[in-house]
N, CA, C and O atoms as a printed pandas DataFrame, in Angstrom:
     atom_number atom_name residue_name chain_id  residue_number  x_coord  y_coord  z_coord
0              1         N          MET        A               1  -26.081    6.267   68.881
1              2        CA          MET        A               1  -25.192    6.360   69.302
2              3         C          MET        A               1  -24.289    4.794   69.779
3              4         O          MET        A               1  -24.622    3.655   70.108
4              5         N          GLN        A               2  -22.972    5.563   69.578
5              6        CA          GLN        A               2  -21.837    4.154   69.688
6              7         C          GLN        A               2  -20.917    4.410   70.817
7              8         O          GLN        A               2  -20.652    5.579   71.096
8              9         N          VAL        A               3  -20.328    3.297   71.593
9             10        CA          VAL        A               3  -19.234    3.377   72.492
10            11         C          VAL        A               3  -18.188    2.866   71.681
11            12         O          VAL        A               3  -18.235    1.881   70.943
12            13         N          LEU        A               4  -17.278    3.602   71.883
13            14        CA          LEU        A               4  -15.996    3.023   71.312
14            15         C          LEU        A               4  -14.837    3.047   72.639
15            16         O          LEU        A               4  -15.071    3.894   73.500
16            17         N          ALA        A               5  -13.924    2.389   72.791
17            18        CA          ALA        A               5  -12.558    2.470   73.356
18            19         C          ALA        A               5  -11.285    2.758   73.021
19            20         O          ALA        A               5  -10.829    2.154   72.050
20            21         N          PHE        A               6  -10.456    3.695   73.704
21            22        CA          PHE        A               6   -9.308    4.207   72.938
22            23         C          PHE        A               6   -8.105    4.090   73.928
23            24         O          PHE        A               6   -8.551    4.025   75.074
24            25         N          SER        A               7   -7.016    4.052   73.905
25            26        CA          SER        A               7   -6.056    4.464   74.811
26            27         C          SER        A               7   -4.805    5.233   73.901
27            28         O          SER        A               7   -4.825    5.101   72.677
28            29         N          THR        A               8   -3.955    5.865   74.418
29            30        CA          THR        A               8   -2.717    6.627   73.391
30            31         C          THR        A               8   -1.348    5.925   74.252
31            32         O          THR        A               8   -1.329    5.233   75.270
32            33         N          PRO        A               9   -0.361    6.372   73.464
33            34        CA          PRO        A               9    0.810    5.677   73.434
34            35         C          PRO        A               9    1.194    6.310   75.011
35            36         O          PRO        A               9    1.828    5.591   75.784
36            37         N          GLN        A              10    0.777    7.662   75.418
37            38        CA          GLN        A              10    1.230    8.546   76.699
38            39         C          GLN        A              10    0.475    7.337   77.875
39            40         O          GLN        A              10    1.115    6.937   78.847
40            41         N          ASP        A              11   -0.782    6.928   77.616
41            42        CA          ASP        A              11   -1.485    6.359   78.714
42            43         C          ASP        A              11   -2.293    5.152   78.140
43            44         O          ASP        A              11   -3.373    5.462   77.636
44            45         N          PRO        A              12   -1.983    3.936   78.132
45            46        CA          PRO        A              12   -1.932    2.572   77.713
46            47         C          PRO        A              12   -3.576    2.039   77.953
47            48         O          PRO        A              12   -4.307    1.319   77.272
48            49         N          LEU        A              13   -3.792    2.835   79.395
49            50        CA          LEU        A              13   -4.803    2.159   79.753
50            51         C          LEU        A              13   -6.508    2.672   78.764
51            52         O          LEU        A              13   -6.607    3.683   78.069
52            53         N          TRP        A              14   -7.506    1.751   78.979
53            54        CA          TRP        A              14   -8.182    2.194   78.009
54            55         C          TRP        A              14   -9.308    3.120   78.559
55            56         O          TRP        A              14   -9.312    3.213   79.787
56            57         N          ARG        A              15  -10.217    3.789   77.924
57            58        CA          ARG        A              15  -11.205    4.873   78.052
58            59         C          ARG        A              15  -12.396    4.578   77.342
59            60         O          ARG        A              15  -12.262    3.871   76.343
60            61         N          TRP        A              16  -13.734    5.037   77.695
61            62        CA          TRP        A              16  -14.762    4.875   76.508
62            63         C          TRP        A              16  -14.870    6.428   75.993
63            64         O          TRP        A              16  -14.349    7.498   76.306
64            65         N          ARG        A              17  -15.748    6.009   75.113
65            66        CA          ARG        A              17  -16.243    7.332   74.642
66            67         C          ARG        A              17  -17.664    7.128   73.770
67            68         O          ARG        A              17  -17.748    6.291   72.870
68            69         N          ILE        A              18  -18.785    8.023   74.168
69            70        CA          ILE        A              18  -19.649    7.953   73.457
70            71         C          ILE        A              18  -19.848    9.048   72.382
71            72         O          ILE        A              18  -19.679   10.258   72.532
72            73         N          VAL        A              19  -20.298    8.294   71.109
73            74        CA          VAL        A              19  -20.342    9.057   69.629
74            75         C          VAL        A              19  -21.688    9.111   69.324
75            76         O          VAL        A              19  -22.451    8.149   69.419
76            77         N          ASN        A              20  -22.096   10.606   68.833
77            78        CA          ASN        A              20  -23.298   10.235   68.080
78            79         C          ASN        A              20  -23.051    9.729   66.597
79            80         O          ASN        A              20  -21.892    9.445   66.295
80            81         N          TYR        A              21  -24.115    9.586   65.592
81            82        CA          TYR        A              21  -23.934    9.041   64.531
82            83         C          TYR        A              21  -23.786    9.974   63.503
83            84         O          TYR        A              21  -23.918    9.585   62.342
84            85         N          ALA        A              22  -23.433   11.610   63.840
85            86        CA          ALA        A              22  -22.506   12.506   63.384
86            87         C          ALA        A              22  -21.351   12.284   63.434
87            88         O          ALA        A              22  -20.660   12.556   62.452
88            89         N          GLY        A              23  -20.823   11.767   64.494
89            90        CA          GLY        A              23  -19.393   11.401   64.741
90            91         C          GLY        A              23  -18.916   12.370   65.844
91            92         O          GLY        A              23  -17.758   12.364   66.263
92            93         N          GLU        A              24  -19.948   13.261   66.318
93            94        CA          GLU        A              24  -19.903   14.171   67.427
94            95         C          GLU        A              24  -19.575   13.411   68.878
95            96         O          GLU        A              24  -19.931   12.241   69.021
96            97         N          LEU        A              25  -18.894   14.108   69.929
97            98        CA          LEU        A              25  -18.294   13.452   71.240
98            99         C          LEU        A              25  -19.695   13.769   71.813
99           100         O          LEU        A              25  -20.031   14.953   71.810
100          101         N          VAL        A              26  -20.283   13.135   72.150
101          102        CA          VAL        A              26  -21.193   12.933   73.434
102          103         C          VAL        A              26  -20.235   12.736   75.049
103          104         O          VAL        A              26  -20.130   13.751   75.736
104          105         N          GLU        A              27  -19.826   11.905   75.372
105          106        CA          GLU        A              27  -19.348   12.287   76.638
106          107         C          GLU        A              27  -18.153   11.119   76.410
107          108         O          GLU        A              27  -18.042   10.398   75.419
108          109         N          GLU        A              28  -17.134   11.138   77.821
109          110        CA          GLU        A              28  -16.004   10.476   77.338
110          111         C          GLU        A              28  -15.613   10.502   78.921
111          112         O          GLU        A              28  -15.515   11.486   79.654
112          113         N          SER        A              29  -15.351    8.617   79.335
113          114        CA          SER        A              29  -14.988    8.416   80.393
114          115         C          SER        A              29  -13.633    9.020   81.056
115          116         O          SER        A              29  -12.615    8.978   80.365
116          117         N          ARG        A              30  -13.564    9.608   82.427
117          118        CA          ARG        A              30  -12.462   10.121   83.068
118          119         C          ARG        A              30  -11.562    8.612   83.857
119          120         O          ARG        A              30  -10.383    8.818   84.144
120          121         N          ASP        A              31  -12.023    7.481   84.103
121          122        CA          ASP        A              31  -11.672    6.615   84.754
122          123         C          ASP        A              31  -11.057    5.744   83.719
123          124         O          ASP        A              31  -11.591    5.698   82.611
124          125         N          THR        A              32   -9.660    4.836   84.042
125          126        CA          THR        A              32   -9.500    4.118   83.030
126          127         C          THR        A              32   -9.444    2.489   83.199
127          128         O          THR        A              32   -9.614    1.950   84.293
128          129         N          PHE        A              33   -9.211    1.840   82.108
129          130        CA          PHE        A              33   -9.954    0.666   82.580
130          131         C          PHE        A              33   -8.593   -0.437   81.874
131          132         O          PHE        A              33   -7.973    0.009   80.908
132          133         N          GLN        A              34   -8.243   -1.753   82.396
133          134        CA          GLN        A              34   -6.852   -2.589   82.326
134          135         C          GLN        A              34   -7.496   -3.075   80.902
135          136         O          GLN        A              34   -6.663   -3.108   79.996
136          137         N          THR        A              35   -8.850   -3.464   80.530
137          138        CA          THR        A              35   -8.959   -3.967   78.985
138          139         C          THR        A              35  -10.117   -3.262   78.377
139          140         O          THR        A              35  -11.035   -2.678   78.952
140          141         N          ILE        A              36   -9.908   -3.422   77.136
141          142        CA          ILE        A              36  -10.727   -2.595   76.086
142          143         C          ILE        A              36  -12.248   -3.099   76.402
143          144         O          ILE        A              36  -13.256   -2.393   76.381
144          145         N          ALA        A              37  -12.170   -4.439   76.690
145          146        CA          ALA        A              37  -13.564   -5.306   77.041
146          147         C          ALA        A              37  -14.292   -4.533   78.418
147          148         O          ALA        A              37  -15.495   -4.271   78.430
148          149         N          ARG        A              38  -13.565   -4.283   79.323
149          150        CA          ARG        A              38  -13.988   -3.422   80.676
150          151         C          ARG        A              38  -14.337   -2.096   80.141
151          152         O          ARG        A              38  -15.264   -1.439   80.614
152          153         N          ALA        A              39  -13.637   -1.711   79.200
153          154        CA          ALA        A              39  -14.100    0.157   78.846
154          155         C          ALA        A              39  -15.231    0.054   78.312
155          156         O          ALA        A              39  -16.183    0.607   78.863
156          157         N          ILE        A              40  -15.413   -0.664   77.130
157          158        CA          ILE        A              40  -16.312   -1.084   76.375
158          159         C          ILE        A              40  -18.033   -1.189   77.436
159          160         O          ILE        A              40  -19.035   -0.483   77.325
160          161         N          GLN        A              41  -17.783   -2.252   78.304
161          162        CA          GLN        A              41  -18.859   -2.573   79.412
162          163         C          GLN        A              41  -19.283   -1.447   79.651
163          164         O          GLN        A              41  -20.307   -1.004   79.130
164          165         N          GLU        A              42  -18.441   -0.705   80.613
165          166        CA          GLU        A              42  -18.827    0.692   81.170
166          167         C          GLU        A              42  -19.419    1.745   80.477
167          168         O          GLU        A              42  -20.316    2.429   80.970
168          169         N          GLY        A              43  -19.078    1.870   79.640
169          170        CA          GLY        A              43  -19.193    2.909   78.196
170          171         C          GLY        A              43  -20.817    2.585   78.129
171          172         O          GLY        A              43  -21.692    3.376   78.481
172          173         N          SER        A              44  -21.025    1.303   77.621
173          174        CA          SER        A              44  -22.226    0.685   77.220
174          175         C          SER        A              44  -23.042    1.103   78.915
175          176         O          SER        A              44  -24.022    1.803   78.663
176          177         N          LYS        A              45  -22.955    0.957   79.915
177          178        CA          LYS        A              45  -23.625    1.200   80.808
178          179         C          LYS        A              45  -23.990    2.420   81.144
179          180         O          LYS        A              45  -25.009    2.817   81.710
180          181         N          ARG        A              46  -22.670    3.221   80.573
181          182        CA          ARG        A              46  -23.260    4.531   80.797
182          183         C          ARG        A              46  -24.556    5.120   80.041
183          184         O          ARG        A              46  -25.514    5.711   80.539
184          185         N          LEU        A              47  -24.266    4.730   78.461
185          186        CA          LEU        A              47  -25.163    4.828   77.542
186          187         C          LEU        A              47  -26.150    4.426   77.924
187          188         O          LEU        A              47  -26.791    5.454   78.143
188          189         N          THR        A              48  -26.880    3.443   78.221
189          190        CA          THR        A              48  -28.057    3.281   78.936
190          191         C          THR        A              48  -28.815    3.808   80.019
191          192         O          THR        A              48  -30.023    3.894   80.240
192          193         N          ALA        A              49  -27.728    4.156   80.671
193          194        CA          ALA        A              49  -28.397    4.787   81.811
194          195         C          ALA        A              49  -28.491    6.300   81.152
195          196         O          ALA        A              49  -29.518    6.845   81.557
196          197         N          MET        A              50  -27.852    7.008   80.402
197          198        CA          MET        A              50  -28.040    8.080   79.613
198          199         C          MET        A              50  -29.635    8.351   79.175
199          200         O          MET        A              50  -30.278    9.364   79.449
200          201         N          ASN        A              51  -30.063    7.300   78.499
201          202        CA          ASN        A              51  -31.290    6.835   78.188
202          203         C          ASN        A              51  -32.097    8.332   77.097
203          204         O          ASN        A              51  -33.057    9.051   77.374
204          205         N          VAL        A              52  -31.226    8.316   75.898
205          206        CA          VAL        A              52  -31.305    9.557   74.955
206          207         C          VAL        A              52  -31.446    9.060   73.762
207          208         O          VAL        A              52  -30.747    8.077   73.516
208          209         N          VAL        A              53  -32.059    9.398   73.042
209          210        CA          VAL        A              53  -32.258    9.382   71.455
210          211         C          VAL        A              53  -31.451   10.324   70.715
211          212         O          VAL        A              53  -31.430   11.518   71.010
212          213         N          ASP        A              54  -30.697    9.760   69.633
213          214        CA          ASP        A              54  -29.786   10.430   68.914
214          215         C          ASP        A              54  -30.586   10.565   67.487
215          216         O          ASP        A              54  -31.178    9.722   66.812
216          217         N          THR        A              55  -30.353   12.028   67.297
217          218        CA          THR        A              55  -31.164   12.895   66.527
218          219         C          THR        A              55  -30.431   13.149   65.047
219          220         O          THR        A              55  -30.860   13.467   63.938
220          221         N          SER        A              56  -29.002   12.826   65.634
221          222        CA          SER        A              56  -28.086   13.421   64.563
222          223         C          SER        A              56  -28.009   13.301   63.055
223          224         O          SER        A              56  -28.086   12.095   62.823
224          225         N          VAL        A              57  -27.936   13.730   62.327
225          226        CA          VAL        A              57  -27.842   13.137   60.960
226          227         C          VAL        A              57  -26.523   12.711   60.803
227          228         O          VAL        A              57  -25.604   13.500   61.017
228          229         N          PRO        A              58  -26.259   11.240   60.359
229          230        CA          PRO        A              58  -24.817   10.941   59.817
230          231         C          PRO        A              58  -24.118   11.466   58.789
231          232         O          PRO        A              58  -24.641   11.852   57.743
232          233         N          TYR        A              59  -22.448   11.517   59.139
233          234        CA          TYR        A              59  -22.177   12.026   58.294
234          235         C          TYR        A              59  -21.668   11.670   57.172
235          236         O          TYR        A              59  -20.865   10.740   57.099
236          237         N          GLN        A              60  -22.109   12.432   56.040
237          238        CA          GLN        A              60  -21.904   11.953   54.501
238          239         C          GLN        A              60  -20.108   12.058   54.405
239          240         O          GLN        A              60  -19.744   13.229   54.513
240          241         N          PRO        A              61  -19.261   11.330   54.273
241          242        CA          PRO        A              61  -18.069   11.717   53.798
242          243         C          PRO        A              61  -17.744   12.117   52.480
243          244         O          PRO        A              61  -16.743   12.687   52.046
244          245         N          HIS        A              62  -19.064   11.599   51.765
245          246        CA          HIS        A              62  -18.991   11.576   50.150
246          247         C          HIS        A              62  -19.951   12.672   49.420
247          248         O          HIS        A              62  -21.028   12.401   48.889
248          249         N          ARG        A              63  -19.304   14.066   49.502
249          250        CA          ARG        A              63  -20.179   15.447   48.938
250          251         C          ARG        A              63  -19.940   15.317   47.421
251          252         O          ARG        A              63  -18.801   15.036   47.050
252          253         N          SER        A              64  -20.812   15.477   46.612
253          254        CA          SER        A              64  -21.088   16.023   45.192
254          255         C          SER        A              64  -19.940   17.094   45.278
255          256         O          SER        A              64  -19.683   17.711   46.312
256          257         N          THR        A              65  -19.255   17.257   44.043
257          258        CA          THR        A              65  -18.080   18.055   43.739
258          259         C          THR        A              65  -18.596   18.965   42.672
259          260         O          THR        A              65  -17.789   19.700   42.103
260          261         N          ARG        A              66  -20.145   18.996   42.269
261          262        CA          ARG        A              66  -20.904   19.560   41.169
262          263         C          ARG        A              66  -20.455   20.853   41.326
263          264         O          ARG        A              66  -19.966   21.378   40.326
264          265         N          HIS        A              67  -20.519   21.665   42.627
265          266        CA          HIS        A              67  -20.239   22.869   42.954
266          267         C          HIS        A              67  -19.156   23.910   42.374
267          268         O          HIS        A              67  -19.223   25.089   42.028
268          269         N          LEU        A              68  -17.719   22.569   42.441
269          270        CA          LEU        A              68  -16.332   22.970   41.616
270          271         C          LEU        A              68  -16.576   22.994   40.495
271          272         O          LEU        A              68  -16.233   24.043   39.950
272          273         N          ARG        A              69  -17.019   22.306   39.901
273          274        CA          ARG        A              69  -16.996   22.025   38.087
274          275         C          ARG        A              69  -17.332   23.316   37.453
275          276         O          ARG        A              69  -18.355   23.895   37.816
276          277         N          VAL        A              70  -16.394   23.943   36.329
277          278        CA          VAL        A              70  -16.625   25.003   35.512
278          279         C          VAL        A              70  -17.799   24.393   34.691
279          280         O          VAL        A              70  -17.977   23.243   34.290
280          281         N          PRO        A              71  -18.617   25.633   34.556
281          282        CA          PRO        A              71  -19.507   24.986   33.526
282          283         C          PRO        A              71  -19.178   25.490   32.185
283          284         O          PRO        A              71  -19.796   25.081   31.202
């Protein structure tokens, strides 16, 4: 799993988000932080406290188009 931080133009404060290797959202902070470093730090603490193993399958962006080809 990975921790990332994000902000939006409407809310310039930072929040953390935990996503699995398939790109699915696992958890998101409700609290906001002044810096990206602080958001990542708090998200990492939460991920450690969760103590979970990511068994998801990583997303494969490049799929075969063989099924679309005409024989």
